[in-house]
C-alpha positions in Angstrom: 31.8 -12.5 42.2 31.2 -13.3 38.6 28.5 -11.8 36.4 26.6 -15.2 36.5 26.5 -15.1 40.3 25.0 -11.6 40.3 22.4 -12.5 37.7 21.2 -15.7 39.6 20.9 -13.7 42.8 18.5 -11.2 41.2 15.8 -13.7 40.4 14.8 -17.2 41.5 16.7 -20.0 39.9 13.5 -21.8 39.1 12.6 -19.4 36.4 16.0 -19.3 34.7 15.0 -21.7 31.9 11.8 -19.7 31.3 13.8 -16.4 31.1 16.4 -18.0 28.7 13.5 -19.2 26.4 11.9 -15.8 26.6 15.1 -14.1 25.7 15.6 -16.5 22.7 12.0 -15.7 21.6 12.6 -12.0 21.8 15.7 -12.5 19.6 13.8 -14.3 17.0 11.0 -11.6 17.0 13.7 -9.0 16.6 15.2 -10.8 13.6 11.7 -11.1 12.0 11.0 -7.5 12.6 14.4 -6.5 11.0 13.6 -8.7 8.0 10.1 -7.1 7.6 11.4 -3.6 8.1 14.2 -4.1 5.5 11.6 -4.2 2.7 9.4 -1.1 2.1 5.7 -1.8 2.8 4.6 -0.6 -0.6 7.1 -2.8 -2.4 5.9 -5.8 -0.3 2.2 -5.1 -0.9 2.8 -4.9 -4.7 4.0 -8.4 -4.7 1.0 -9.8 -2.9 -2.6 -10.5 -4.0 -5.4 -8.6 -2.1 -6.2 -11.6 0.1 -2.6 -12.0 1.0 -2.3 -8.2 1.7 -5.3 -8.5 4.1 -3.6 -11.4 5.9 -0.4 -9.5 6.2 -2.1 -6.5 7.6 -4.1 -8.5 10.1 -1.1 -10.5 11.3 0.9 -7.3 11.7 -1.9 -5.5 13.7 -2.5 -8.6 15.8 1.2 -9.0 16.6 1.5 -5.3 17.6 -1.5 -5.5 19.9 -0.3 -8.8 21.4 3.0 -7.2 22.2 1.2 -4.3 23.8 -0.8 -6.9 25.8 2.5 -8.3 27.1 3.8 -4.8 27.8 0.8 -4.1 29.9 1.2 -7.3 31.8 4.9 -6.5 32.6 3.8 -3.1 33.9 1.3 -4.7 36.3 -1.8 -3.7 34.4 -4.4 -6.3 33.8 -4.7 -6.4 30.0 -8.1 -8.2 30.3 -9.6 -5.0 31.6 -7.9 -2.8 29.0 -9.4 -1.8 25.6 -6.6 -3.8 23.9 -8.7 -6.9 24.7 -11.6 -5.7 22.6 -9.2 -4.7 19.8 -7.7 -8.2 19.7 -11.2 -9.7 19.6 -12.1 -7.4 16.7 -8.9 -8.4 14.8 -9.7 -12.1 15.4 -13.1 -11.6 13.9 -11.6 -10.2 10.8 -9.0 -13.0 10.7 -11.8 -15.5 10.7 -13.6 -13.7 7.9 -10.4 -13.7 5.8 -10.0 -17.4 6.6 -13.5 -18.2 5.4 -12.9 -16.3 2.2 -9.6 -18.2 1.6 -11.4 -21.5 2.3 -14.2 -20.7 -0.2 -11.5 -19.8 -2.7 -9.8 -23.2 -2.2 -13.1 -25.1 -2.4 -13.6 -27.2 -5.5 -15.5 -25.7 -8.3 -18.5 -27.4 -9.8 -18.2 -28.4 -13.4 -21.8 -27.9 -14.5 -21.4 -29.8 -17.8 -19.9 -32.9 -16.1 -22.6 -32.7 -13.3 -25.4 -32.7 -15.8 -23.9 -35.6 -17.8 -23.5 -37.6 -14.6 -27.1 -36.9 -13.5 -28.5 -37.6 -17.0 -26.7 -41.0 -17.2 -27.5 -42.0 -13.7 -31.3 -41.4 -14.0 -33.5 -44.3 -15.0 -35.0 -43.9 -18.5 -38.3 -45.9 -19.1 -37.8 -46.2 -22.9 -34.4 -47.8 -22.5 -35.8 -50.3 -20.0 -38.6 -51.4 -22.4 -36.1 -51.9 -25.2 -33.9 -53.9 -22.9 -36.7 -56.3 -21.7 -38.1 -56.9 -25.2 -34.8 -58.4 -26.4 -34.5 -60.8 -23.5 -37.0 -63.8 -23.7 -39.3 -64.1 -20.7 -38.5 -66.9 -18.3 -41.2 -69.0 -16.6 -44.6 -70.2 -17.7 -46.0 -69.2 -21.0 -49.6 -67.9 -21.0 -52.1 -68.3 -23.7 -53.7 -65.2 -24.9 -57.4 -65.5 -25.9 
């Protein structure tokens, strides 16, 4: 028997593709972790702005808790009944707050000078209207004034 024959006998053949994809995903996670671990945390944080630091911390904590969720599931423990679920919800709340802050930062700023000029020029001015109508001769019947 070859090694492939032994491996296919240990699990149903229907899930072979899923297991191969899972193994490939684990390999990519391992590569990312090696990359992140190759740089010291303090050195990495020095290069980032505070908002980016918060994003990095939240993604790291969320990833760690997600991996623990998967670990619990592989051990036959229902992760939905474990405190890790509340922790993931708490982290998601903070991720949404950081996203809101980032969106506000990206929002366009109001140029007050330009806005006031726009409003001033767009508003109707009665004095300008009188000057405009006095220069144009009236059309229609002329009336006699007594």
